[in-house]
Structures are given as C-alpha cells and as structure tokens.
Biopython code that builds the backbone (N, CA, C, O; Angstrom):
import numpy as np
from Bio.PDB.StructureBuilder import StructureBuilder

atoms = [
    (1, "MET", "N", (8.306, -12.763, -55.173)),
    (1, "MET", "CA", (7.066, -12.028, -55.109)),
    (1, "MET", "C", (6.913, -11.255, -56.398)),
    (1, "MET", "O", (7.843, -10.581, -56.842)),
    (2, "ARG", "N", (5.760, -11.349, -56.990)),
    (2, "ARG", "CA", (5.489, -10.624, -58.222)),
    (2, "ARG", "C", (4.206, -9.832, -58.037)),
    (2, "ARG", "O", (3.213, -10.362, -57.538)),
    (3, "LEU", "N", (4.220, -8.579, -58.432)),
    (3, "LEU", "CA", (3.052, -7.720, -58.309)),
    (3, "LEU", "C", (2.560, -7.343, -59.691)),
    (3, "LEU", "O", (3.349, -7.103, -60.606)),
    (4, "GLU", "N", (1.244, -7.296, -59.830)),
    (4, "GLU", "CA", (0.651, -6.929, -61.106)),
    (4, "GLU", "C", (-0.357, -5.804, -60.873)),
    (4, "GLU", "O", (-0.962, -5.739, -59.803)),
    (5, "PRO", "N", (-0.552, -4.904, -61.868)),
    (5, "PRO", "CA", (-1.542, -3.844, -61.708)),
    (5, "PRO", "C", (-2.941, -4.438, -61.557)),
    (5, "PRO", "O", (-3.259, -5.452, -62.178)),
    (6, "ALA", "N", (-3.764, -3.812, -60.741)),
    (6, "ALA", "CA", (-5.130, -4.272, -60.517)),
    (6, "ALA", "C", (-6.090, -3.149, -60.893)),
    (6, "ALA", "O", (-6.438, -2.325, -60.048)),
    (7, "GLY", "N", (-6.511, -3.109, -62.123)),
    (7, "GLY", "CA", (-7.447, -2.098, -62.563)),
    (7, "GLY", "C", (-6.911, -0.684, -62.521)),
    (7, "GLY", "O", (-7.685, 0.273, -62.510)),
    (8, "GLY", "N", (-5.591, -0.538, -62.498)),
    (8, "GLY", "CA", (-4.985, 0.783, -62.509)),
    (8, "GLY", "C", (-5.066, 1.524, -61.185)),
    (8, "GLY", "O", (-4.599, 2.661, -61.105)),
    (9, "ARG", "N", (-5.637, 0.932, -60.145)),
    (9, "ARG", "CA", (-5.819, 1.630, -58.872)),
    (9, "ARG", "C", (-4.749, 1.276, -57.847)),
    (9, "ARG", "O", (-4.139, 2.169, -57.259)),
    (10, "SER", "N", (-4.517, 0.005, -57.628)),
    (10, "SER", "CA", (-3.514, -0.406, -56.649)),
    (10, "SER", "C", (-2.818, -1.651, -57.175)),
    (10, "SER", "O", (-3.064, -2.075, -58.304)),
    (11, "LEU", "N", (-1.964, -2.227, -56.371)),
    (11, "LEU", "CA", (-1.263, -3.442, -56.759)),
    (11, "LEU", "C", (-1.861, -4.627, -56.018)),
    (11, "LEU", "O", (-2.305, -4.489, -54.878)),
    (12, "GLU", "N", (-1.874, -5.790, -56.660)),
    (12, "GLU", "CA", (-2.329, -7.018, -56.020)),
    (12, "GLU", "C", (-1.251, -8.065, -56.171)),
    (12, "GLU", "O", (-0.465, -8.034, -57.118)),
    (13, "ARG", "N", (-1.221, -8.994, -55.230)),
    (13, "ARG", "CA", (-0.273, -10.090, -55.330)),
    (13, "ARG", "C", (-0.723, -11.052, -56.413)),
    (13, "ARG", "O", (-1.912, -11.336, -56.557)),
    (14, "ASN", "N", (0.230, -11.543, -57.163)),
    (14, "ASN", "CA", (-0.045, -12.556, -58.168)),
    (14, "ASN", "C", (-0.414, -13.836, -57.431)),
    (14, "ASN", "O", (0.362, -14.294, -56.593)),
    (15, "PRO", "N", (-1.589, -14.440, -57.719)),
    (15, "PRO", "CA", (-2.005, -15.623, -56.967)),
    (15, "PRO", "C", (-1.052, -16.803, -57.118)),
    (15, "PRO", "O", (-1.045, -17.689, -56.264)),
    (16, "ASP", "N", (-0.259, -16.840, -58.163)),
    (16, "ASP", "CA", (0.682, -17.943, -58.375)),
    (16, "ASP", "C", (1.976, -17.774, -57.587)),
    (16, "ASP", "O", (2.817, -18.673, -57.595)),
    (17, "SER", "N", (2.154, -16.647, -56.908)),
    (17, "SER", "CA", (3.425, -16.383, -56.234)),
    (17, "SER", "C", (3.447, -16.812, -54.777)),
    (17, "SER", "O", (4.455, -16.606, -54.100)),
    (18, "GLY", "N", (2.377, -17.398, -54.276)),
    (18, "GLY", "CA", (2.345, -17.827, -52.884)),
    (18, "GLY", "C", (1.717, -16.774, -52.005)),
    (18, "GLY", "O", (1.472, -15.650, -52.442)),
    (19, "THR", "N", (1.455, -17.143, -50.755)),
    (19, "THR", "CA", (0.761, -16.214, -49.867)),
    (19, "THR", "C", (1.585, -15.822, -48.655)),
    (19, "THR", "O", (1.154, -14.963, -47.886)),
    (20, "GLY", "N", (2.756, -16.418, -48.454)),
    (20, "GLY", "CA", (3.545, -16.127, -47.264)),
    (20, "GLY", "C", (4.250, -14.793, -47.332)),
    (20, "GLY", "O", (4.471, -14.229, -48.404)),
    (21, "GLU", "N", (4.602, -14.301, -46.141)),
    (21, "GLU", "CA", (5.376, -13.072, -46.062)),
    (21, "GLU", "C", (6.842, -13.385, -46.276)),
    (21, "GLU", "O", (7.272, -14.530, -46.135)),
    (22, "LEU", "N", (7.595, -12.370, -46.612)),
    (22, "LEU", "CA", (9.039, -12.503, -46.740)),
    (22, "LEU", "C", (9.668, -12.438, -45.352)),
    (22, "LEU", "O", (9.052, -11.919, -44.422)),
    (23, "PRO", "N", (10.881, -12.955, -45.200)),
    (23, "PRO", "CA", (11.556, -12.800, -43.903)),
    (23, "PRO", "C", (11.742, -11.315, -43.576)),
    (23, "PRO", "O", (11.966, -10.499, -44.470)),
    (24, "SER", "N", (11.648, -10.976, -42.291)),
    (24, "SER", "CA", (11.840, -9.583, -41.884)),
    (24, "SER", "C", (13.258, -9.140, -42.197)),
    (24, "SER", "O", (14.205, -9.918, -42.082)),
    (25, "GLU", "N", (13.391, -7.897, -42.589)),
    (25, "GLU", "CA", (14.704, -7.304, -42.849)),
    (25, "GLU", "C", (14.653, -5.843, -42.456)),
    (25, "GLU", "O", (13.574, -5.273, -42.295)),
    (26, "GLY", "N", (15.813, -5.239, -42.304)),
    (26, "GLY", "CA", (15.890, -3.835, -41.927)),
    (26, "GLY", "C", (15.242, -2.939, -42.972)),
    (26, "GLY", "O", (15.271, -3.238, -44.165)),
    (27, "THR", "N", (14.661, -1.843, -42.515)),
    (27, "THR", "CA", (14.037, -0.892, -43.429)),
    (27, "THR", "C", (14.750, 0.459, -43.329)),
    (27, "THR", "O", (15.441, 0.740, -42.350)),
    (28, "VAL", "N", (14.571, 1.278, -44.351)),
    (28, "VAL", "CA", (15.172, 2.614, -44.392)),
    (28, "VAL", "C", (14.084, 3.634, -44.704)),
    (28, "VAL", "O", (13.052, 3.297, -45.283)),
    (29, "ALA", "N", (14.322, 4.865, -44.319)),
    (29, "ALA", "CA", (13.417, 5.944, -44.703)),
    (29, "ALA", "C", (13.410, 6.033, -46.223)),
    (29, "ALA", "O", (14.463, 5.999, -46.859)),
    (30, "GLY", "N", (12.230, 6.146, -46.794)),
    (30, "GLY", "CA", (12.092, 6.210, -48.246)),
    (30, "GLY", "C", (11.702, 4.890, -48.887)),
    (30, "GLY", "O", (11.354, 4.858, -50.068)),
    (31, "ALA", "N", (11.754, 3.781, -48.120)),
    (31, "ALA", "CA", (11.372, 2.484, -48.684)),
    (31, "ALA", "C", (9.871, 2.476, -48.974)),
    (31, "ALA", "O", (9.078, 3.007, -48.196)),
    (32, "LEU", "N", (9.496, 1.876, -50.086)),
    (32, "LEU", "CA", (8.104, 1.761, -50.481)),
    (32, "LEU", "C", (7.734, 0.282, -50.439)),
    (32, "LEU", "O", (8.072, -0.481, -51.343)),
    (33, "GLN", "N", (7.034, -0.111, -49.376)),
    (33, "GLN", "CA", (6.651, -1.511, -49.192)),
    (33, "GLN", "C", (5.223, -1.719, -49.652)),
    (33, "GLN", "O", (4.403, -0.801, -49.621)),
    (34, "VAL", "N", (4.934, -2.958, -50.085)),
    (34, "VAL", "CA", (3.581, -3.303, -50.517)),
    (34, "VAL", "C", (3.070, -4.445, -49.640)),
    (34, "VAL", "O", (3.466, -5.595, -49.828)),
    (35, "PRO", "N", (2.184, -4.134, -48.674)),
    (35, "PRO", "CA", (1.596, -5.172, -47.831)),
    (35, "PRO", "C", (0.534, -5.951, -48.613)),
    (35, "PRO", "O", (0.245, -5.609, -49.760)),
    (36, "PRO", "N", (-0.053, -6.995, -48.009)),
    (36, "PRO", "CA", (-1.048, -7.802, -48.723)),
    (36, "PRO", "C", (-2.234, -7.025, -49.282)),
    (36, "PRO", "O", (-2.863, -7.478, -50.239)),
    (37, "SER", "N", (-2.556, -5.862, -48.707)),
    (37, "SER", "CA", (-3.673, -5.055, -49.223)),
    (37, "SER", "C", (-3.412, -4.547, -50.633)),
    (37, "SER", "O", (-4.349, -4.235, -51.367)),
    (38, "GLY", "N", (-2.114, -4.463, -51.022)),
    (38, "GLY", "CA", (-1.758, -3.957, -52.336)),
    (38, "GLY", "C", (-1.578, -2.458, -52.385)),
    (38, "GLY", "O", (-1.229, -1.915, -53.433)),
    (39, "HIS", "N", (-1.808, -1.775, -51.276)),
    (39, "HIS", "CA", (-1.650, -0.321, -51.229)),
    (39, "HIS", "C", (-0.252, 0.004, -50.723)),
    (39, "HIS", "O", (0.049, -0.245, -49.556)),
    (40, "PRO", "N", (0.613, 0.559, -51.579)),
    (40, "PRO", "CA", (1.993, 0.852, -51.180)),
    (40, "PRO", "C", (2.061, 1.784, -49.974)),
    (40, "PRO", "O", (1.239, 2.687, -49.820)),
    (41, "VAL", "N", (3.062, 1.547, -49.122)),
    (41, "VAL", "CA", (3.284, 2.355, -47.923)),
    (41, "VAL", "C", (4.692, 2.926, -47.997)),
    (41, "VAL", "O", (5.662, 2.180, -48.129)),
    (42, "LEU", "N", (4.805, 4.254, -47.913)),
    (42, "LEU", "CA", (6.095, 4.928, -47.945)),
    (42, "LEU", "C", (6.579, 5.149, -46.525)),
    (42, "LEU", "O", (5.888, 5.775, -45.722)),
    (43, "PHE", "N", (7.771, 4.637, -46.208)),
    (43, "PHE", "CA", (8.342, 4.806, -44.874)),
    (43, "PHE", "C", (9.034, 6.155, -44.784)),
    (43, "PHE", "O", (9.895, 6.485, -45.599)),
    (44, "LEU", "N", (8.641, 6.933, -43.774)),
    (44, "LEU", "CA", (9.241, 8.238, -43.548)),
    (44, "LEU", "C", (10.037, 8.208, -42.248)),
    (44, "LEU", "O", (10.551, 7.154, -41.875)),
    (45, "ALA", "N", (10.154, 9.322, -41.556)),
    (45, "ALA", "CA", (11.016, 9.418, -40.378)),
    (45, "ALA", "C", (10.623, 8.459, -39.260)),
    (45, "ALA", "O", (11.490, 8.018, -38.505)),
    (46, "ASP", "N", (9.350, 8.126, -39.136)),
    (46, "ASP", "CA", (8.896, 7.262, -38.047)),
    (46, "ASP", "C", (8.721, 5.806, -38.492)),
    (46, "ASP", "O", (7.906, 5.079, -37.924)),
    (47, "HIS", "N", (9.476, 5.384, -39.494)),
    (47, "HIS", "CA", (9.318, 4.042, -40.047)),
    (47, "HIS", "C", (9.723, 2.963, -39.047)),
    (47, "HIS", "O", (10.508, 3.220, -38.134)),
    (48, "PRO", "N", (9.172, 1.724, -39.224)),
    (48, "PRO", "CA", (9.572, 0.633, -38.340)),
    (48, "PRO", "C", (11.019, 0.222, -38.601)),
    (48, "PRO", "O", (11.591, 0.537, -39.645)),
    (49, "VAL", "N", (11.593, -0.478, -37.645)),
    (49, "VAL", "CA", (12.979, -0.917, -37.772)),
    (49, "VAL", "C", (13.100, -2.066, -38.765)),
    (49, "VAL", "O", (14.084, -2.155, -39.499)),
    (50, "THR", "N", (12.101, -2.945, -38.788)),
    (50, "THR", "CA", (12.118, -4.068, -39.727)),
    (50, "THR", "C", (10.796, -4.141, -40.463)),
    (50, "THR", "O", (9.795, -3.565, -40.036)),
    (51, "GLY", "N", (10.807, -4.863, -41.585)),
    (51, "GLY", "CA", (9.592, -5.083, -42.358)),
    (51, "GLY", "C", (9.697, -6.389, -43.105)),
    (51, "GLY", "O", (10.797, -6.877, -43.364)),
    (52, "GLY", "N", (8.550, -6.963, -43.456)),
    (52, "GLY", "CA", (8.556, -8.254, -44.129)),
    (52, "GLY", "C", (7.789, -8.275, -45.433)),
    (52, "GLY", "O", (7.481, -9.352, -45.943)),
    (53, "TYR", "N", (7.473, -7.121, -45.986)),
    (53, "TYR", "CA", (6.758, -7.061, -47.257)),
    (53, "TYR", "C", (7.717, -6.632, -48.367)),
    (53, "TYR", "O", (8.765, -6.048, -48.091)),
    (54, "PRO", "N", (7.363, -6.921, -49.619)),
    (54, "PRO", "CA", (8.245, -6.534, -50.726)),
    (54, "PRO", "C", (8.478, -5.027, -50.774)),
    (54, "PRO", "O", (7.546, -4.240, -50.605)),
    (55, "VAL", "N", (9.726, -4.635, -51.005)),
    (55, "VAL", "CA", (10.083, -3.228, -51.219)),
    (55, "VAL", "C", (10.229, -3.057, -52.721)),
    (55, "VAL", "O", (11.113, -3.654, -53.336)),
    (56, "ILE", "N", (9.355, -2.234, -53.319)),
    (56, "ILE", "CA", (9.358, -2.092, -54.773)),
    (56, "ILE", "C", (10.139, -0.885, -55.253)),
    (56, "ILE", "O", (10.431, -0.771, -56.444)),
    (57, "ALA", "N", (10.484, 0.027, -54.337)),
    (57, "ALA", "CA", (11.256, 1.216, -54.709)),
    (57, "ALA", "C", (11.739, 1.891, -53.431)),
    (57, "ALA", "O", (11.263, 1.591, -52.337)),
    (58, "VAL", "N", (12.693, 2.808, -53.587)),
    (58, "VAL", "CA", (13.165, 3.629, -52.471)),
    (58, "VAL", "C", (13.292, 5.064, -52.975)),
    (58, "VAL", "O", (13.924, 5.322, -54.000)),
    (59, "VAL", "N", (12.690, 5.982, -52.248)),
    (59, "VAL", "CA", (12.775, 7.402, -52.581)),
    (59, "VAL", "C", (14.111, 7.918, -52.060)),
    (59, "VAL", "O", (14.456, 7.689, -50.900)),
    (60, "VAL", "N", (14.864, 8.612, -52.911)),
    (60, "VAL", "CA", (16.159, 9.148, -52.482)),
    (60, "VAL", "C", (15.927, 10.204, -51.404)),
    (60, "VAL", "O", (14.908, 10.895, -51.422)),
    (61, "PRO", "N", (16.873, 10.335, -50.457)),
    (61, "PRO", "CA", (16.690, 11.277, -49.345)),
    (61, "PRO", "C", (16.348, 12.700, -49.783)),
    (61, "PRO", "O", (15.574, 13.381, -49.110)),
    (62, "GLU", "N", (16.902, 13.150, -50.882)),
    (62, "GLU", "CA", (16.648, 14.515, -51.360)),
    (62, "GLU", "C", (15.174, 14.729, -51.739)),
    (62, "GLU", "O", (14.691, 15.861, -51.710)),
    (63, "ASP", "N", (14.462, 13.659, -52.092)),
    (63, "ASP", "CA", (13.068, 13.787, -52.506)),
    (63, "ASP", "C", (12.071, 13.452, -51.403)),
    (63, "ASP", "O", (10.865, 13.596, -51.606)),
    (64, "LEU", "N", (12.549, 13.005, -50.232)),
    (64, "LEU", "CA", (11.631, 12.633, -49.151)),
    (64, "LEU", "C", (10.746, 13.791, -48.671)),
    (64, "LEU", "O", (9.563, 13.560, -48.423)),
    (65, "PRO", "N", (11.255, 15.024, -48.525)),
    (65, "PRO", "CA", (10.358, 16.108, -48.090)),
    (65, "PRO", "C", (9.181, 16.317, -49.055)),
    (65, "PRO", "O", (8.060, 16.575, -48.618)),
    (66, "THR", "N", (9.436, 16.207, -50.346)),
    (66, "THR", "CA", (8.360, 16.351, -51.321)),
    (66, "THR", "C", (7.398, 15.177, -51.239)),
    (66, "THR", "O", (6.181, 15.364, -51.249)),
    (67, "ALA", "N", (7.941, 13.966, -51.157)),
    (67, "ALA", "CA", (7.103, 12.761, -51.079)),
    (67, "ALA", "C", (6.233, 12.793, -49.825)),
    (67, "ALA", "O", (5.086, 12.348, -49.858)),
    (68, "ALA", "N", (6.761, 13.310, -48.732)),
    (68, "ALA", "CA", (6.014, 13.362, -47.475)),
    (68, "ALA", "C", (4.789, 14.267, -47.571)),
    (68, "ALA", "O", (3.849, 14.104, -46.794)),
    (69, "GLN", "N", (4.778, 15.205, -48.495)),
    (69, "GLN", "CA", (3.660, 16.142, -48.643)),
    (69, "GLN", "C", (2.568, 15.640, -49.579)),
    (69, "GLN", "O", (1.521, 16.276, -49.699)),
    (70, "LEU", "N", (2.796, 14.503, -50.248)),
    (70, "LEU", "CA", (1.794, 13.980, -51.182)),
    (70, "LEU", "C", (0.584, 13.449, -50.423)),
    (70, "LEU", "O", (0.742, 12.764, -49.412)),
    (71, "PRO", "N", (-0.622, 13.755, -50.895)),
    (71, "PRO", "CA", (-1.809, 13.227, -50.220)),
    (71, "PRO", "C", (-1.980, 11.734, -50.516)),
    (71, "PRO", "O", (-1.488, 11.254, -51.538)),
    (72, "PRO", "N", (-2.663, 10.996, -49.646)),
    (72, "PRO", "CA", (-2.915, 9.574, -49.910)),
    (72, "PRO", "C", (-3.620, 9.382, -51.248)),
    (72, "PRO", "O", (-4.534, 10.132, -51.593)),
    (73, "GLY", "N", (-3.191, 8.381, -51.990)),
    (73, "GLY", "CA", (-3.787, 8.079, -53.284)),
    (73, "GLY", "C", (-3.215, 8.858, -54.448)),
    (73, "GLY", "O", (-3.618, 8.635, -55.589)),
    (74, "HIS", "N", (-2.282, 9.772, -54.191)),
    (74, "HIS", "CA", (-1.688, 10.576, -55.254)),
    (74, "HIS", "C", (-0.817, 9.695, -56.154)),
    (74, "HIS", "O", (-0.095, 8.834, -55.652)),
    (75, "SER", "N", (-0.870, 9.892, -57.446)),
    (75, "SER", "CA", (-0.055, 9.120, -58.389)),
    (75, "SER", "C", (1.382, 9.616, -58.367)),
    (75, "SER", "O", (1.639, 10.816, -58.271)),
    (76, "VAL", "N", (2.309, 8.678, -58.457)),
    (76, "VAL", "CA", (3.731, 9.007, -58.535)),
    (76, "VAL", "C", (4.373, 8.150, -59.607)),
    (76, "VAL", "O", (3.854, 7.095, -59.970)),
    (77, "ARG", "N", (5.497, 8.607, -60.104)),
    (77, "ARG", "CA", (6.278, 7.860, -61.088)),
    (77, "ARG", "C", (7.716, 7.835, -60.601)),
    (77, "ARG", "O", (8.283, 8.869, -60.248)),
    (78, "PHE", "N", (8.297, 6.648, -60.586)),
    (78, "PHE", "CA", (9.674, 6.491, -60.136)),
    (78, "PHE", "C", (10.611, 6.412, -61.329)),
    (78, "PHE", "O", (10.256, 5.887, -62.385)),
    (79, "THR", "N", (11.805, 6.941, -61.145)),
    (79, "THR", "CA", (12.850, 6.882, -62.154)),
    (79, "THR", "C", (14.083, 6.267, -61.511)),
    (79, "THR", "O", (14.474, 6.660, -60.413)),
    (80, "ILE", "N", (14.690, 5.312, -62.184)),
    (80, "ILE", "CA", (15.916, 4.704, -61.681)),
    (80, "ILE", "C", (17.041, 5.706, -61.861)),
    (80, "ILE", "O", (17.256, 6.226, -62.956)),
    (81, "VAL", "N", (17.765, 5.975, -60.764)),
    (81, "VAL", "CA", (18.848, 6.959, -60.807)),
    (81, "VAL", "C", (20.159, 6.332, -60.365)),
    (81, "VAL", "O", (20.178, 5.309, -59.680)),
    (82, "ASP", "N", (21.243, 6.958, -60.767)),
    (82, "ASP", "CA", (22.571, 6.555, -60.300)),
    (82, "ASP", "C", (22.700, 7.050, -58.861)),
    (82, "ASP", "O", (22.539, 8.245, -58.613)),
    (83, "PRO", "N", (22.987, 6.159, -57.904)),
    (83, "PRO", "CA", (23.056, 6.588, -56.505)),
    (83, "PRO", "C", (24.105, 7.663, -56.236)),
    (83, "PRO", "O", (23.931, 8.473, -55.325)),
    (84, "ALA", "N", (25.177, 7.688, -57.000)),
    (84, "ALA", "CA", (26.250, 8.664, -56.759)),
    (84, "ALA", "C", (25.899, 10.059, -57.260)),
    (84, "ALA", "O", (26.261, 11.054, -56.633)),
    (85, "THR", "N", (25.194, 10.137, -58.390)),
    (85, "THR", "CA", (24.920, 11.437, -59.002)),
    (85, "THR", "C", (23.452, 11.843, -58.956)),
    (85, "THR", "O", (23.130, 13.014, -59.156)),
    (86, "LEU", "N", (22.564, 10.899, -58.698)),
    (86, "LEU", "CA", (21.122, 11.079, -58.749)),
    (86, "LEU", "C", (20.628, 11.446, -60.145)),
    (86, "LEU", "O", (19.505, 11.924, -60.309)),
    (87, "GLU", "N", (21.466, 11.222, -61.141)),
    (87, "GLU", "CA", (21.062, 11.430, -62.533)),
    (87, "GLU", "C", (20.322, 10.185, -63.009)),
    (87, "GLU", "O", (20.685, 9.071, -62.629)),
    (88, "PRO", "N", (19.281, 10.357, -63.843)),
    (88, "PRO", "CA", (18.569, 9.186, -64.354)),
    (88, "PRO", "C", (19.505, 8.242, -65.098)),
    (88, "PRO", "O", (20.365, 8.673, -65.867)),
    (89, "ARG", "N", (19.323, 6.959, -64.858)),
    (89, "ARG", "CA", (20.092, 5.956, -65.593)),
    (89, "ARG", "C", (19.467, 5.768, -66.954)),
    (89, "ARG", "O", (18.271, 5.997, -67.136)),
    (90, "GLU", "N", (20.275, 5.351, -67.910)),
    (90, "GLU", "CA", (19.782, 5.151, -69.271)),
    (90, "GLU", "C", (18.647, 4.145, -69.304)),
    (90, "GLU", "O", (17.696, 4.317, -70.067)),
    (91, "THR", "N", (18.727, 3.086, -68.482)),
    (91, "THR", "CA", (17.667, 2.086, -68.472)),
    (91, "THR", "C", (16.350, 2.687, -68.006)),
    (91, "THR", "O", (15.285, 2.237, -68.429)),
    (92, "ALA", "N", (16.402, 3.700, -67.138)),
    (92, "ALA", "CA", (15.175, 4.329, -66.670)),
    (92, "ALA", "C", (14.520, 5.127, -67.789)),
    (92, "ALA", "O", (13.294, 5.167, -67.889)),
    (93, "VAL", "N", (15.326, 5.757, -68.627)),
    (93, "VAL", "CA", (14.782, 6.559, -69.717)),
    (93, "VAL", "C", (14.087, 5.661, -70.739)),
    (93, "VAL", "O", (13.007, 5.995, -71.226)),
    (94, "THR", "N", (14.702, 4.527, -71.066)),
    (94, "THR", "CA", (14.099, 3.632, -72.042)),
    (94, "THR", "C", (13.094, 2.696, -71.422)),
    (94, "THR", "O", (12.274, 2.109, -72.128)),
    (95, "GLY", "N", (13.144, 2.544, -70.085)),
    (95, "GLY", "CA", (12.244, 1.614, -69.425)),
    (95, "GLY", "C", (12.650, 0.173, -69.594)),
    (95, "GLY", "O", (11.867, -0.719, -69.269)),
    (96, "ALA", "N", (13.852, -0.094, -70.092)),
    (96, "ALA", "CA", (14.263, -1.464, -70.384)),
    (96, "ALA", "C", (15.217, -1.969, -69.299)),
    (96, "ALA", "O", (16.433, -1.800, -69.391)),
    (97, "VAL", "N", (14.647, -2.582, -68.285)),
    (97, "VAL", "CA", (15.446, -3.234, -67.245)),
    (97, "VAL", "C", (15.148, -4.726, -67.375)),
    (97, "VAL", "O", (14.022, -5.149, -67.114)),
    (98, "PRO", "N", (16.140, -5.532, -67.775)),
    (98, "PRO", "CA", (15.891, -6.956, -67.964)),
    (98, "PRO", "C", (15.367, -7.592, -66.685)),
    (98, "PRO", "O", (15.821, -7.266, -65.588)),
    (99, "GLU", "N", (14.404, -8.507, -66.834)),
    (99, "GLU", "CA", (13.814, -9.195, -65.682)),
    (99, "GLU", "C", (14.886, -9.963, -64.919)),
    (99, "GLU", "O", (15.764, -10.587, -65.515)),
    (100, "GLY", "N", (14.803, -9.907, -63.598)),
    (100, "GLY", "CA", (15.745, -10.632, -62.768)),
    (100, "GLY", "C", (17.059, -9.918, -62.532)),
    (100, "GLY", "O", (17.960, -10.485, -61.914)),
    (101, "THR", "N", (17.196, -8.682, -63.011)),
    (101, "THR", "CA", (18.429, -7.929, -62.795)),
    (101, "THR", "C", (18.126, -6.725, -61.934)),
    (101, "THR", "O", (16.982, -6.277, -61.853)),
    (102, "GLN", "N", (19.141, -6.211, -61.300)),
    (102, "GLN", "CA", (18.980, -4.997, -60.525)),
    (102, "GLN", "C", (19.655, -3.852, -61.272)),
    (102, "GLN", "O", (20.746, -4.005, -61.821)),
    (103, "PRO", "N", (18.982, -2.697, -61.284)),
    (103, "PRO", "CA", (19.574, -1.553, -61.971)),
    (103, "PRO", "C", (20.818, -1.062, -61.279)),
    (103, "PRO", "O", (21.439, -0.101, -61.733)),
]
sb = StructureBuilder()
sb.init_structure("model")
sb.init_model(0)
sb.init_chain("A")
sb.init_seg("    ")
for serial, (resi, resn, name, xyz) in enumerate(atoms, 1):
    if name == "N":
        sb.init_residue(resn, " ", resi, " ")
    sb.init_atom(name, np.array(xyz, "f"), 0.0, 1.0, " ", f" {name:<3s}", serial, name[0])
structure = sb.get_structure()
C-alpha cells in the first residue's frame, strides 16, 4: 500500500496499488490507520481489537493524552523515536529513511 499527499489536505490511495483491504491484524492504542477515505484515524482507549487498513504511524503512550485533545483536522508532525529512550532517531532528524526499511 502506498499513500500520496492529495492537495495537502488528506491522503489518497495510489491508484496503482490496488483496491483491496489488507488482512485484519491486531491494533494498539496510538495506531494511526488510513481507511479508503484517506482521512487518518487515531486509535485511542476505545479502539477496535483488529483493523485492516494501513497503519502509517503509532503515537507513543506518553503522547496519547496530548494527541487525544487535538481537534479533528489539526495538523501533526511525527518524529521517529528510539522505543527504549523516546529520543529522536538520527534518521528522523535528517528525514532520510531508505524506502522499504523500517526505522
């Protein structure tokens, strides 16, 4: 699944990537899924047990209370962090994460 910006407002599915959903998998609080509408959905305390849309990011537990207070449509910026320290990773600072790799 590949997502591309759509006029700077929301995300749209790349038409060359197919139209099917992904297999369902377990979800966690803080997961940011993108359904076919292209509008990201942040899972909080009442999140579903499973989901079948691409997860493009996960908010660390320490930031969930702040994220929960954001109004719909509010702009956010994600930073890749080290899970053990929550310090920004060097790749996040430079923005250079090679395609097909996980930070």
